[in-house]
C-alpha positions, 0 to 999 in steps of 0.5 A: 130725812135729808137723805130722803129728800136727796133720794127723791130729788135724784129719782125725779131728776133721773125720770125727767132726764129719761123722758127727755132722752126718750123724746129725742131718740125716738119718734114721738108717740105723743102723750100715750107713748110718753106714758107707756115709756114711763110705765116701762121705765118705772117697772124696770127701776123697781124690778132692778132695784136701781134706786134706794128701797125708800123710793119704791113707794114713790114708784108705786104711787107714780105708776098708780097716778099714771094709770088712774090719770088715763093714757092721754094725761101728760104728767111731765109737768107734774113730775117737773113740779115734784122735782122742783119742790123736792129740790127746794125742800132739800135746799132748805133742809141743807141750810138748816 
């Protein structure tokens, strides 16, 4: 289970870093551009099996969340929240 937390923390860290790099390196496409980037990034991550197989369900869930939320929903705060929550859980688990 600890490895699962570590994998999730790593995954969300990577996606947040990718968003920051994308925001700095390209003209802002607004929230729609950010969501398009996220969907492409997630597809690439899944197709190239960049992350541990356990993360594939997380990728599927996140892609569904982006699609169902609509093109104008900014999901970056949610990504940050999930990252911070998983990081706290990992830290608590390490302390046990």
